[in-house]
N, CA, C and O atoms as CSV, one atom per row, in Angstrom:
chain,resi,resn,atom,element,x,y,z
A,1,MET,N,N,68.955,-13.191,45.246
A,1,MET,CA,C,67.977,-12.855,46.027
A,1,MET,C,C,67.974,-13.522,47.487
A,1,MET,O,O,68.285,-14.704,47.633
A,2,THR,N,N,67.667,-12.838,48.374
A,2,THR,CA,C,68.121,-13.263,50.131
A,2,THR,C,C,66.755,-14.418,50.407
A,2,THR,O,O,65.626,-14.369,49.921
A,3,ILE,N,N,67.139,-15.085,51.035
A,3,ILE,CA,C,66.242,-16.099,51.595
A,3,ILE,C,C,64.838,-15.433,51.928
A,3,ILE,O,O,63.891,-15.989,51.371
A,4,GLU,N,N,64.532,-14.355,52.727
A,4,GLU,CA,C,63.593,-13.543,52.764
A,4,GLU,C,C,62.546,-13.498,51.525
A,4,GLU,O,O,61.371,-13.852,51.425
A,5,GLN,N,N,63.440,-12.930,50.653
A,5,GLN,CA,C,63.038,-12.486,49.260
A,5,GLN,C,C,62.184,-13.860,48.515
A,5,GLN,O,O,61.059,-13.766,48.022
A,6,ARG,N,N,63.001,-15.112,48.569
A,6,ARG,CA,C,62.599,-16.049,48.176
A,6,ARG,C,C,61.232,-16.699,48.846
A,6,ARG,O,O,60.295,-17.237,48.256
A,7,LYS,N,N,61.397,-16.498,50.149
A,7,LYS,CA,C,59.992,-16.987,50.756
A,7,LYS,C,C,59.001,-16.195,50.435
A,7,LYS,O,O,57.994,-16.805,50.076
A,8,GLU,N,N,58.922,-14.987,50.436
A,8,GLU,CA,C,57.888,-14.333,50.068
A,8,GLU,C,C,57.442,-14.233,48.575
A,8,GLU,O,O,56.328,-13.967,48.125
A,9,ALA,N,N,58.609,-14.518,47.929
A,9,ALA,CA,C,58.006,-14.948,46.215
A,9,ALA,C,C,57.224,-16.386,46.179
A,9,ALA,O,O,56.229,-16.513,45.466
A,10,ILE,N,N,57.745,-17.521,47.023
A,10,ILE,CA,C,56.957,-18.607,47.047
A,10,ILE,C,C,55.675,-18.315,47.658
A,10,ILE,O,O,54.640,-18.795,47.196
A,11,ARG,N,N,55.687,-17.582,48.636
A,11,ARG,CA,C,54.234,-17.005,49.326
A,11,ARG,C,C,53.374,-16.621,48.315
A,11,ARG,O,O,52.328,-17.241,48.123
A,12,ALA,N,N,53.742,-15.536,47.555
A,12,ALA,CA,C,53.000,-15.101,46.540
A,12,ALA,C,C,52.656,-16.117,45.369
A,12,ALA,O,O,51.623,-16.128,44.699
A,13,ILE,N,N,53.627,-16.873,45.280
A,13,ILE,CA,C,53.053,-18.235,43.991
A,13,ILE,C,C,52.118,-18.832,44.949
A,13,ILE,O,O,50.991,-18.930,44.463
A,14,LYS,N,N,52.195,-19.172,45.899
A,14,LYS,CA,C,51.066,-20.206,46.617
A,14,LYS,C,C,49.883,-19.233,46.836
A,14,LYS,O,O,48.781,-19.744,46.639
A,15,PHE,N,N,49.893,-18.021,47.178
A,15,PHE,CA,C,48.389,-17.336,47.239
A,15,PHE,C,C,47.826,-17.303,45.755
A,15,PHE,O,O,46.606,-17.371,45.610
A,16,THR,N,N,48.560,-17.213,44.770
A,16,THR,CA,C,48.025,-17.020,43.224
A,16,THR,C,C,47.586,-18.361,43.009
A,16,THR,O,O,46.452,-18.413,42.532
A,17,ILE,N,N,48.183,-19.554,43.231
A,17,ILE,CA,C,47.367,-20.983,42.947
A,17,ILE,C,C,46.372,-21.262,43.474
A,17,ILE,O,O,45.372,-21.663,42.878
A,18,ILE,N,N,46.513,-21.029,45.217
A,18,ILE,CA,C,45.090,-21.063,45.862
A,18,ILE,C,C,44.006,-20.215,45.526
A,18,ILE,O,O,42.841,-20.612,45.575
A,19,SER,N,N,44.326,-19.068,45.189
A,19,SER,CA,C,43.400,-17.838,44.746
A,19,SER,C,C,42.794,-18.355,43.565
A,19,SER,O,O,41.594,-18.148,43.385
A,20,ILE,N,N,43.519,-19.055,42.665
A,20,ILE,CA,C,42.984,-19.732,41.330
A,20,ILE,C,C,42.022,-20.674,41.545
A,20,ILE,O,O,41.076,-20.797,40.767
A,21,SER,N,N,42.196,-21.535,42.778
A,21,SER,CA,C,41.331,-22.600,43.057
A,21,SER,C,C,40.027,-21.905,43.625
A,21,SER,O,O,38.868,-22.229,43.365
A,22,ALA,N,N,40.374,-21.072,44.300
A,22,ALA,CA,C,39.082,-20.328,45.096
A,22,ALA,C,C,38.087,-19.536,43.811
A,22,ALA,O,O,36.857,-19.530,43.860
A,23,GLY,N,N,38.921,-18.872,42.653
A,23,GLY,CA,C,38.560,-18.431,41.714
A,23,GLY,C,C,37.211,-19.222,40.902
A,23,GLY,O,O,36.138,-18.794,40.477
A,24,LEU,N,N,37.852,-20.589,40.924
A,24,LEU,CA,C,37.252,-21.791,40.275
A,24,LEU,C,C,35.984,-21.807,41.046
A,24,LEU,O,O,34.847,-21.692,40.590
A,25,VAL,N,N,36.381,-21.982,42.400
A,25,VAL,CA,C,34.817,-22.074,43.160
A,25,VAL,C,C,33.972,-20.949,43.089
A,25,VAL,O,O,32.774,-21.197,43.224
A,26,GLN,N,N,34.189,-20.159,42.968
A,26,GLN,CA,C,33.525,-18.737,42.620
A,26,GLN,C,C,32.636,-18.689,41.482
A,26,GLN,O,O,31.408,-18.608,41.454
A,27,ILE,N,N,33.511,-18.755,40.519
A,27,ILE,CA,C,32.989,-19.077,39.072
A,27,ILE,C,C,31.966,-19.969,38.815
A,27,ILE,O,O,30.906,-19.829,38.205
A,28,SER,N,N,32.647,-21.257,39.595
A,28,SER,CA,C,31.456,-22.349,39.372
A,28,SER,C,C,30.262,-22.104,40.217
A,28,SER,O,O,29.113,-22.354,39.854
A,29,SER,N,N,30.510,-21.731,41.069
A,29,SER,CA,C,29.039,-21.533,41.800
A,29,SER,C,C,28.180,-20.231,41.266
A,29,SER,O,O,26.955,-20.113,41.302
A,30,PHE,N,N,28.930,-19.494,40.872
A,30,PHE,CA,C,28.394,-18.110,40.387
A,30,PHE,C,C,27.689,-18.785,38.927
A,30,PHE,O,O,26.630,-18.236,38.626
A,31,THR,N,N,28.024,-19.613,38.229
A,31,THR,CA,C,27.528,-20.129,36.886
A,31,THR,C,C,26.430,-20.990,37.054
A,31,THR,O,O,25.544,-21.114,36.208
A,32,LEU,N,N,26.475,-21.701,38.327
A,32,LEU,CA,C,25.339,-22.359,38.477
A,32,LEU,C,C,24.162,-21.839,38.906
A,32,LEU,O,O,23.026,-22.237,38.645
A,33,LEU,N,N,24.591,-20.690,39.753
A,33,LEU,CA,C,23.170,-19.895,40.360
A,33,LEU,C,C,22.851,-19.162,39.031
A,33,LEU,O,O,21.675,-19.347,38.715
A,34,ASN,N,N,23.400,-18.543,38.332
A,34,ASN,CA,C,23.094,-17.562,37.323
A,34,ASN,C,C,22.541,-18.244,36.045
A,34,ASN,O,O,21.821,-17.559,35.320
A,35,GLU,N,N,22.864,-19.807,35.622
A,35,GLU,CA,C,22.362,-20.341,34.316
A,35,GLU,C,C,20.996,-21.259,34.845
A,35,GLU,O,O,19.868,-21.337,34.357
A,36,LEU,N,N,21.658,-21.982,36.178
A,36,LEU,CA,C,20.444,-23.046,36.203
A,36,LEU,C,C,19.352,-22.534,37.082
A,36,LEU,O,O,18.258,-23.074,36.915
A,37,ILE,N,N,19.463,-21.322,38.250
A,37,ILE,CA,C,18.493,-21.051,39.018
A,37,ILE,C,C,18.106,-19.741,38.258
A,37,ILE,O,O,16.935,-19.454,38.504
A,38,LYS,N,N,18.705,-18.865,37.423
A,38,LYS,CA,C,18.224,-17.591,37.058
A,38,LYS,C,C,18.256,-16.824,37.689
A,38,LYS,O,O,17.453,-15.927,37.433
A,39,TRP,N,N,19.138,-16.634,38.885
A,39,TRP,CA,C,18.553,-15.678,39.730
A,39,TRP,C,C,19.512,-14.296,39.246
A,39,TRP,O,O,20.351,-14.276,38.345
A,40,PRO,N,N,19.107,-13.195,40.124
A,40,PRO,CA,C,19.660,-11.858,39.158
A,40,PRO,C,C,21.070,-11.805,40.088
A,40,PRO,O,O,21.244,-12.417,41.141
A,41,TYR,N,N,21.838,-11.085,39.547
A,41,TYR,CA,C,23.428,-10.964,39.577
A,41,TYR,C,C,23.562,-11.049,41.184
A,41,TYR,O,O,24.037,-12.028,41.759
A,42,TRP,N,N,23.161,-10.084,41.723
A,42,TRP,CA,C,23.699,-9.903,43.272
A,42,TRP,C,C,23.366,-11.277,44.099
A,42,TRP,O,O,24.208,-11.646,44.918
A,43,PRO,N,N,22.438,-11.878,43.960
A,43,PRO,CA,C,22.498,-13.133,45.095
A,43,PRO,C,C,23.367,-14.345,44.180
A,43,PRO,O,O,23.728,-15.401,44.699
A,44,CYS,N,N,23.589,-14.045,42.945
A,44,CYS,CA,C,24.721,-15.077,42.627
A,44,CYS,C,C,25.975,-14.834,43.127
A,44,CYS,O,O,26.661,-15.592,43.812
A,45,TYR,N,N,26.267,-13.575,42.686
A,45,TYR,CA,C,27.644,-12.833,43.506
A,45,TYR,C,C,27.930,-13.113,44.737
A,45,TYR,O,O,28.953,-13.707,45.076
A,46,LEU,N,N,26.724,-12.557,45.785
A,46,LEU,CA,C,27.103,-12.762,47.161
A,46,LEU,C,C,27.370,-14.198,47.598
A,46,LEU,O,O,28.198,-14.514,48.453
A,47,ILE,N,N,26.489,-15.135,46.841
A,47,ILE,CA,C,26.908,-16.646,47.580
A,47,ILE,C,C,27.923,-16.997,46.964
A,47,ILE,O,O,28.540,-17.851,47.601
A,48,SER,N,N,28.519,-16.656,45.738
A,48,SER,CA,C,29.653,-17.300,45.296
A,48,SER,C,C,31.011,-16.797,45.664
A,48,SER,O,O,32.058,-17.442,45.707
A,49,ILE,N,N,30.764,-15.249,45.977
A,49,ILE,CA,C,32.115,-14.859,47.176
A,49,ILE,C,C,32.356,-15.140,48.181
A,49,ILE,O,O,33.476,-15.263,48.677
A,50,THR,N,N,31.044,-15.335,48.793
A,50,THR,CA,C,31.190,-16.068,50.490
A,50,THR,C,C,31.787,-17.553,50.503
A,50,THR,O,O,32.300,-18.113,51.472
A,51,LEU,N,N,31.638,-17.983,49.429
A,51,LEU,CA,C,31.955,-19.669,49.263
A,51,LEU,C,C,33.435,-19.470,48.992
A,51,LEU,O,O,34.269,-19.965,49.750
A,52,SER,N,N,33.735,-18.853,48.073
A,52,SER,CA,C,35.137,-18.425,47.645
A,52,SER,C,C,36.129,-17.974,48.664
A,52,SER,O,O,37.320,-18.278,48.609
A,53,VAL,N,N,35.526,-17.148,49.710
A,53,VAL,CA,C,36.307,-16.450,50.793
A,53,VAL,C,C,36.774,-17.491,51.661
A,53,VAL,O,O,37.925,-17.523,52.096
A,54,LEU,N,N,35.770,-18.460,51.951
A,54,LEU,CA,C,35.945,-19.563,53.197
A,54,LEU,C,C,36.891,-20.280,52.673
A,54,LEU,O,O,37.895,-20.509,53.348
A,55,TRP,N,N,36.775,-20.762,51.416
A,55,TRP,CA,C,37.789,-21.668,50.666
A,55,TRP,C,C,39.307,-21.174,50.718
A,55,TRP,O,O,40.325,-21.790,51.035
A,56,ASN,N,N,39.102,-19.733,50.263
A,56,ASN,CA,C,40.676,-19.147,50.249
A,56,ASN,C,C,41.073,-18.990,51.465
A,56,ASN,O,O,42.187,-19.459,51.701
A,57,PHE,N,N,40.384,-18.347,52.549
A,57,PHE,CA,C,41.071,-18.242,53.957
A,57,PHE,C,C,41.630,-19.362,54.477
A,57,PHE,O,O,42.754,-19.489,54.961
A,58,THR,N,N,40.637,-20.290,54.324
A,58,THR,CA,C,40.959,-21.750,55.085
A,58,THR,C,C,42.405,-22.284,54.534
A,58,THR,O,O,43.381,-22.480,55.257
A,59,ILE,N,N,42.365,-22.457,53.289
A,59,ILE,CA,C,43.957,-22.736,52.632
A,59,ILE,C,C,44.868,-22.090,52.933
A,59,ILE,O,O,45.793,-22.527,53.617
A,60,ASN,N,N,44.797,-20.889,52.476
A,60,ASN,CA,C,45.728,-19.751,52.530
A,60,ASN,C,C,46.340,-19.761,54.006
A,60,ASN,O,O,47.565,-19.736,54.129
A,61,ARG,N,N,45.604,-19.792,55.000
A,61,ARG,CA,C,45.880,-19.562,56.527
A,61,ARG,C,C,47.005,-20.751,56.896
A,61,ARG,O,O,47.935,-20.564,57.681
A,62,ARG,N,N,46.769,-21.903,56.243
A,62,ARG,CA,C,47.260,-23.016,56.588
A,62,ARG,C,C,48.531,-23.152,55.730
A,62,ARG,O,O,49.606,-23.280,56.314
A,63,TYR,N,N,48.480,-23.132,54.255
A,63,TYR,CA,C,49.512,-23.172,53.669
A,63,TYR,C,C,50.509,-22.233,53.128
A,63,TYR,O,O,51.713,-22.482,53.081
A,64,THR,N,N,49.867,-20.962,52.655
A,64,THR,CA,C,50.288,-20.054,52.326
A,64,THR,C,C,51.327,-18.981,53.454
A,64,THR,O,O,52.488,-18.594,53.319
A,65,PHE,N,N,50.409,-18.768,54.456
A,65,PHE,CA,C,50.965,-17.759,55.684
A,65,PHE,C,C,51.462,-18.719,56.824
A,65,PHE,O,O,52.195,-18.332,57.734
A,66,LYS,N,N,51.041,-19.886,56.708
A,66,LYS,CA,C,51.567,-20.932,57.874
A,66,LYS,C,C,51.434,-20.278,58.940
A,66,LYS,O,O,52.415,-20.173,59.676
A,67,SER,N,N,50.093,-19.623,59.328
A,67,SER,CA,C,49.704,-18.989,60.606
A,67,SER,C,C,49.289,-20.063,61.836
A,67,SER,O,O,48.471,-20.932,61.536
A,68,ALA,N,N,49.647,-20.047,62.764
A,68,ALA,CA,C,48.921,-20.674,63.866
A,68,ALA,C,C,48.150,-19.700,64.778
A,68,ALA,O,O,47.904,-19.922,65.963
A,69,ASN,N,N,47.802,-18.619,64.108
A,69,ASN,CA,C,47.140,-17.401,65.119
A,69,ASN,C,C,45.448,-17.994,65.458
A,69,ASN,O,O,44.900,-19.020,65.054
A,70,ASN,N,N,45.012,-17.081,66.202
A,70,ASN,CA,C,43.606,-17.570,66.535
A,70,ASN,C,C,42.557,-17.400,65.386
A,70,ASN,O,O,42.393,-16.342,64.779
A,71,VAL,N,N,41.806,-18.653,65.136
A,71,VAL,CA,C,40.867,-18.622,63.927
A,71,VAL,C,C,40.076,-17.657,63.935
A,71,VAL,O,O,39.935,-17.182,62.808
A,72,PRO,N,N,39.387,-17.065,64.869
A,72,PRO,CA,C,38.077,-16.393,65.077
A,72,PRO,C,C,38.724,-14.914,64.954
A,72,PRO,O,O,38.041,-14.147,64.275
A,73,VAL,N,N,39.707,-14.471,65.394
A,73,VAL,CA,C,40.226,-13.177,65.164
A,73,VAL,C,C,40.919,-13.111,64.191
A,73,VAL,O,O,41.503,-12.028,64.174
A,74,ALA,N,N,41.222,-13.906,63.118
A,74,ALA,CA,C,41.859,-14.066,61.831
A,74,ALA,C,C,40.657,-13.571,60.846
A,74,ALA,O,O,40.691,-12.739,59.940
A,75,MET,N,N,39.644,-14.324,61.308
A,75,MET,CA,C,38.503,-14.789,60.350
A,75,MET,C,C,37.712,-13.054,60.490
A,75,MET,O,O,37.367,-12.418,59.495
A,76,ALA,N,N,37.578,-12.621,61.713
A,76,ALA,CA,C,36.897,-11.488,62.142
A,76,ALA,C,C,37.686,-10.157,61.381
A,76,ALA,O,O,37.118,-9.088,61.159
A,77,LYS,N,N,38.984,-10.427,61.061
A,77,LYS,CA,C,39.751,-9.266,60.505
A,77,LYS,C,C,39.162,-9.327,59.002
A,77,LYS,O,O,38.767,-8.291,58.468
A,78,VAL,N,N,39.110,-10.735,58.249
A,78,VAL,CA,C,38.791,-10.987,56.964
A,78,VAL,C,C,37.513,-10.403,56.874
A,78,VAL,O,O,37.159,-9.697,55.929
A,79,LEU,N,N,36.655,-10.759,58.077
A,79,LEU,CA,C,35.143,-10.392,57.786
A,79,LEU,C,C,35.337,-8.638,57.805
A,79,LEU,O,O,34.642,-8.050,56.977
A,80,ALA,N,N,35.834,-8.160,58.299
A,80,ALA,CA,C,35.978,-6.741,58.574
A,80,ALA,C,C,36.197,-6.182,56.852
A,80,ALA,O,O,35.493,-5.376,56.244
A,81,PHE,N,N,37.405,-6.921,56.366
A,81,PHE,CA,C,37.710,-6.684,55.048
A,81,PHE,C,C,36.438,-6.652,53.857
A,81,PHE,O,O,36.398,-5.810,52.960
A,82,TYR,N,N,35.654,-7.495,54.003
A,82,TYR,CA,C,34.694,-8.215,53.042
A,82,TYR,C,C,33.484,-7.500,53.515
A,82,TYR,O,O,32.475,-7.456,52.812
A,83,ALA,N,N,33.552,-6.902,54.754
A,83,ALA,CA,C,32.258,-5.858,55.067
A,83,ALA,C,C,32.391,-4.494,54.368
A,83,ALA,O,O,31.436,-3.732,54.221
A,84,VAL,N,N,33.620,-4.245,53.955
A,84,VAL,CA,C,34.006,-2.838,52.906
A,84,VAL,C,C,33.660,-3.515,51.717
A,84,VAL,O,O,32.534,-3.272,51.281
A,85,PHE,N,N,34.420,-4.365,51.047
A,85,PHE,CA,C,34.865,-4.927,49.730
A,85,PHE,C,C,33.460,-5.340,48.953
A,85,PHE,O,O,33.082,-4.923,47.858
A,86,THR,N,N,32.749,-6.347,49.899
A,86,THR,CA,C,31.478,-7.114,49.274
A,86,THR,C,C,30.471,-5.812,48.744
A,86,THR,O,O,30.195,-5.571,47.569
A,87,PRO,N,N,30.039,-5.102,49.864
A,87,PRO,CA,C,28.896,-3.972,49.233
A,87,PRO,C,C,29.259,-3.169,48.184
A,87,PRO,O,O,28.461,-2.961,47.270
A,88,ILE,N,N,30.531,-2.612,48.195
A,88,ILE,CA,C,31.216,-2.003,47.148
A,88,ILE,C,C,31.142,-2.623,45.851
A,88,ILE,O,O,30.759,-1.961,44.887
A,89,THR,N,N,31.442,-3.724,45.747
A,89,THR,CA,C,31.425,-4.618,44.589
A,89,THR,C,C,30.339,-5.112,44.242
A,89,THR,O,O,30.233,-5.260,43.024
A,90,LEU,N,N,29.012,-5.599,45.189
A,90,LEU,CA,C,27.975,-6.002,45.035
A,90,LEU,C,C,27.333,-5.101,44.294
A,90,LEU,O,O,26.885,-5.379,43.181
A,91,PHE,N,N,27.206,-3.676,44.966
A,91,PHE,CA,C,26.187,-2.700,44.516
A,91,PHE,C,C,26.866,-2.364,43.216
A,91,PHE,O,O,26.132,-2.642,42.268
A,92,GLY,N,N,27.915,-1.907,42.894
A,92,GLY,CA,C,28.838,-1.508,41.767
A,92,GLY,C,C,28.614,-2.563,40.808
A,92,GLY,O,O,28.038,-2.249,39.767
A,93,GLY,N,N,28.994,-3.838,40.992
A,93,GLY,CA,C,28.580,-5.005,40.048
A,93,GLY,C,C,27.262,-5.059,39.456
A,93,GLY,O,O,27.103,-5.119,38.236
A,94,ASN,N,N,26.157,-5.036,40.428
A,94,ASN,CA,C,25.078,-5.225,40.086
A,94,ASN,C,C,24.574,-3.985,39.321
A,94,ASN,O,O,23.723,-4.267,38.478
A,95,HIS,N,N,24.925,-2.568,39.421
A,95,HIS,CA,C,24.688,-1.482,38.498
A,95,HIS,C,C,25.379,-1.605,37.179
A,95,HIS,O,O,24.866,-1.102,36.179
A,96,LEU,N,N,26.635,-2.312,37.114
A,96,LEU,CA,C,27.150,-2.551,35.692
A,96,LEU,C,C,26.405,-3.569,35.003
A,96,LEU,O,O,26.386,-3.727,33.782
A,97,VAL,N,N,25.789,-4.253,35.869
A,97,VAL,CA,C,25.205,-5.572,35.279
A,97,VAL,C,C,23.753,-5.080,34.635
A,97,VAL,O,O,23.464,-5.081,33.439
A,98,GLU,N,N,23.062,-4.733,35.555
A,98,GLU,CA,C,21.567,-4.440,35.555
A,98,GLU,C,C,21.211,-2.952,34.826
A,98,GLU,O,O,20.299,-2.907,34.000
A,99,VAL,N,N,21.721,-2.148,35.059
A,99,VAL,CA,C,21.740,-0.897,34.635
A,99,VAL,C,C,22.576,-0.410,33.359
A,99,VAL,O,O,22.009,0.274,32.506
A,100,MET,N,N,23.593,-0.675,33.260
A,100,MET,CA,C,24.458,-0.421,32.267
A,100,MET,C,C,24.712,-1.736,31.108
A,100,MET,O,O,25.290,-1.584,30.032
A,101,HIS,N,N,24.200,-2.889,31.556
A,101,HIS,CA,C,23.939,-3.888,30.911
A,101,HIS,C,C,25.538,-4.612,30.487
A,101,HIS,O,O,25.724,-5.044,29.350
A,102,TRP,N,N,26.392,-4.658,31.330
A,102,TRP,CA,C,27.693,-5.233,30.836
A,102,TRP,C,C,27.572,-6.625,31.339
A,102,TRP,O,O,26.870,-6.927,32.304
A,103,ASN,N,N,28.227,-7.394,30.701
A,103,ASN,CA,C,28.176,-8.906,30.878
A,103,ASN,C,C,28.614,-9.109,32.040
A,103,ASN,O,O,29.668,-8.646,32.476
A,104,GLU,N,N,27.524,-10.110,32.885
A,104,GLU,CA,C,27.933,-10.397,34.280
A,104,GLU,C,C,29.117,-11.206,34.563
A,104,GLU,O,O,29.556,-11.348,35.704
A,105,TYR,N,N,29.641,-11.744,33.501
A,105,TYR,CA,C,30.761,-12.752,33.582
A,105,TYR,C,C,31.944,-11.741,33.651
A,105,TYR,O,O,32.867,-11.830,34.461
A,106,LEU,N,N,31.812,-10.768,32.707
A,106,LEU,CA,C,32.843,-9.732,32.762
A,106,LEU,C,C,33.279,-9.054,33.933
A,106,LEU,O,O,34.444,-8.915,34.307
A,107,VAL,N,N,31.953,-8.531,34.630
A,107,VAL,CA,C,31.896,-8.014,36.043
A,107,VAL,C,C,32.517,-8.841,37.193
A,107,VAL,O,O,33.461,-8.585,37.940
A,108,THR,N,N,31.878,-9.675,37.124
A,108,THR,CA,C,32.574,-10.837,38.217
A,108,THR,C,C,34.233,-11.306,38.037
A,108,THR,O,O,34.999,-11.712,38.911
A,109,ALA,N,N,34.497,-11.081,36.495
A,109,ALA,CA,C,35.925,-11.756,36.634
A,109,ALA,C,C,36.850,-10.211,37.051
A,109,ALA,O,O,37.956,-10.212,37.591
A,110,LEU,N,N,36.124,-9.057,36.673
A,110,LEU,CA,C,37.004,-8.210,37.012
A,110,LEU,C,C,36.852,-7.819,38.632
A,110,LEU,O,O,37.644,-7.034,39.152
A,111,THR,N,N,36.123,-8.234,39.131
A,111,THR,CA,C,36.056,-7.949,40.740
A,111,THR,C,C,36.766,-9.251,41.349
A,111,THR,O,O,37.424,-9.207,42.389
A,112,MET,N,N,36.600,-10.215,40.724
A,112,MET,CA,C,37.780,-11.197,41.155
A,112,MET,C,C,39.313,-10.643,41.236
A,112,MET,O,O,39.966,-10.729,42.277
A,113,VAL,N,N,39.769,-10.128,40.163
A,113,VAL,CA,C,41.052,-9.667,40.177
A,113,VAL,C,C,41.310,-8.783,41.010
A,113,VAL,O,O,42.231,-8.959,41.807
A,114,LEU,N,N,40.467,-7.492,41.018
A,114,LEU,CA,C,40.489,-6.292,42.276
A,114,LEU,C,C,40.616,-7.392,43.747
A,114,LEU,O,O,41.519,-7.264,44.573
A,115,ASN,N,N,39.549,-8.424,43.837
A,115,ASN,CA,C,40.122,-9.190,45.122
A,115,ASN,C,C,41.326,-9.580,45.555
A,115,ASN,O,O,41.894,-9.283,46.606
A,116,PHE,N,N,41.771,-10.447,44.441
A,116,PHE,CA,C,42.921,-10.894,44.486
A,116,PHE,C,C,44.115,-10.250,45.045
A,116,PHE,O,O,44.742,-10.699,46.005
A,117,VAL,N,N,44.428,-9.076,44.343
A,117,VAL,CA,C,45.067,-8.072,44.676
A,117,VAL,C,C,44.940,-7.789,46.190
A,117,VAL,O,O,45.684,-8.128,47.111
A,118,LEU,N,N,43.839,-7.104,46.196
A,118,LEU,CA,C,43.614,-6.402,47.651
A,118,LEU,C,C,43.677,-7.423,48.510
A,118,LEU,O,O,44.488,-7.203,49.409
A,119,GLU,N,N,43.084,-8.553,48.589
A,119,GLU,CA,C,43.261,-9.854,49.722
A,119,GLU,C,C,44.406,-10.024,50.132
A,119,GLU,O,O,44.700,-10.001,51.327
A,120,PHE,N,N,45.424,-10.269,48.949
A,120,PHE,CA,C,46.800,-10.871,49.412
A,120,PHE,C,C,47.304,-9.617,50.077
A,120,PHE,O,O,48.130,-9.920,50.938
A,121,LEU,N,N,47.085,-8.170,49.979
A,121,LEU,CA,C,47.869,-7.227,50.731
A,121,LEU,C,C,47.264,-7.072,52.060
A,121,LEU,O,O,47.900,-6.733,53.057
A,122,PHE,N,N,45.978,-7.341,52.032
A,122,PHE,CA,C,45.504,-7.077,53.312
A,122,PHE,C,C,45.798,-8.370,54.307
A,122,PHE,O,O,46.019,-8.151,55.498
A,123,GLN,N,N,45.796,-9.514,53.870
A,123,GLN,CA,C,46.076,-10.795,54.507
A,123,GLN,C,C,47.548,-10.871,55.030
A,123,GLN,O,O,47.798,-11.192,56.192
A,124,ARG,N,N,48.555,-10.543,54.063
A,124,ARG,CA,C,49.654,-10.712,54.446
A,124,ARG,C,C,50.170,-9.324,55.173
A,124,ARG,O,O,51.051,-9.674,55.958
A,125,TYR,N,N,50.033,-8.247,55.224
A,125,TYR,CA,C,50.278,-7.078,55.835
A,125,TYR,C,C,49.409,-6.999,57.001
A,125,TYR,O,O,49.958,-6.455,57.960
A,126,TYR,N,N,48.299,-7.355,57.184
A,126,TYR,CA,C,47.225,-6.995,58.166
A,126,TYR,C,C,47.081,-8.156,59.099
A,126,TYR,O,O,47.468,-8.158,60.268
A,127,VAL,N,N,46.349,-9.378,58.331
A,127,VAL,CA,C,45.577,-10.464,59.249
A,127,VAL,C,C,46.754,-11.205,59.791
A,127,VAL,O,O,46.788,-11.513,60.982
A,128,PHE,N,N,47.912,-11.563,58.803
A,128,PHE,CA,C,48.697,-12.651,59.226
A,128,PHE,C,C,49.969,-11.951,59.446
A,128,PHE,O,O,50.870,-12.665,59.886
A,129,LYS,N,N,50.246,-10.711,59.240
A,129,LYS,CA,C,51.691,-9.983,59.726
A,129,LYS,C,C,52.394,-10.733,60.792
A,129,LYS,O,O,53.330,-11.469,60.479
A,130,LYS,N,N,52.055,-10.619,61.915
A,130,LYS,CA,C,52.706,-10.993,63.162
A,130,LYS,C,C,52.717,-12.829,63.374
A,130,LYS,O,O,53.397,-13.367,64.248
A,131,SER,N,N,51.992,-13.466,62.571
A,131,SER,CA,C,52.016,-14.993,62.577
A,131,SER,C,C,52.277,-15.576,61.604
A,131,SER,O,O,51.826,-16.694,61.357
A,132,LEU,N,N,53.146,-14.861,60.771
A,132,LEU,CA,C,53.606,-15.667,59.479
A,132,LEU,C,C,54.579,-16.815,60.139
A,132,LEU,O,O,55.312,-16.700,61.122
A,133,ASP,N,N,54.361,-17.962,59.292
A,133,ASP,CA,C,55.082,-18.895,59.351
A,133,ASP,C,C,55.073,-19.689,60.813
A,133,ASP,O,O,56.099,-20.268,61.169
A,134,THR,N,N,54.065,-19.698,61.522
A,134,THR,CA,C,54.200,-20.218,63.046
A,134,THR,C,C,53.488,-21.543,63.048
A,134,THR,O,O,53.660,-22.161,64.099
A,135,ASN,N,N,52.767,-22.120,62.192
A,135,ASN,CA,C,52.239,-23.347,62.400
A,135,ASN,C,C,53.341,-24.370,62.100
A,135,ASN,O,O,54.481,-24.222,61.660
A,136,ASP,N,N,52.602,-25.522,62.495
A,136,ASP,CA,C,53.471,-26.827,62.374
A,136,ASP,C,C,54.166,-27.043,60.827
A,136,ASP,O,O,55.295,-27.485,60.616
A,137,LEU,N,N,53.520,-26.761,60.167
A,137,LEU,CA,C,54.361,-26.641,58.677
A,137,LEU,C,C,55.264,-25.951,58.554
A,137,LEU,O,O,56.192,-26.370,57.862
A,138,ALA,N,N,55.347,-24.833,59.072
A,138,ALA,CA,C,56.899,-23.735,58.970
A,138,ALA,C,C,57.712,-24.416,60.339
A,138,ALA,O,O,58.688,-23.745,60.673
A,139,GLN,N,N,57.500,-25.445,61.045
A,139,GLN,CA,C,58.668,-25.741,62.072
A,139,GLN,C,C,59.610,-26.829,61.247
A,139,GLN,O,O,59.252,-27.647,60.400
A,140,PRO,N,N,60.664,-26.619,61.669
A,140,PRO,CA,C,61.925,-27.525,61.110
A,140,PRO,C,C,61.512,-28.611,61.276
A,140,PRO,O,O,60.599,-28.770,62.087
A,141,LYS,N,N,62.106,-29.830,60.485
A,141,LYS,CA,C,61.296,-31.269,60.688
A,141,LYS,C,C,62.769,-31.707,61.467
A,141,LYS,O,O,63.882,-31.292,61.146
A,142,GLY,N,N,62.510,-32.493,62.383
A,142,GLY,CA,C,63.371,-33.350,62.935
A,142,GLY,C,C,63.635,-34.627,62.313
A,142,GLY,O,O,62.653,-35.213,61.858
A,143,ASP,N,N,65.003,-35.286,62.181
A,143,ASP,CA,C,65.112,-36.129,61.749
A,143,ASP,C,C,64.758,-37.597,62.194
A,143,ASP,O,O,65.000,-38.544,61.446
């Protein structure tokens, strides 16, 4: 395994671990809204994915992609991704839950897996492609 392959494998592992924590943010907030407030599927999903995305972006930018790029520019790129992803999964998920009577947790889990894969590819090869390993964590440490 080359050094670059090793770096990419570590990057994928970090992204997975951080995404699991973001998934916990999403499913916890979804469950609170769904079970305690008893809102319909779509507001529970919309709020929970928003919280998850903010968590995931912030931590992955710093620790996985080690990017020193412009935060507003990077966030605008991520917002563009979610401007497409969220409506599709929001309306599709709502249809599956409300019309087809799928379990709301199954639908949420399926969208989380889809989001995990697509978001990694989008962030790695578009958002942070030119700024990988540019922040202070990626710089060699002096003695």
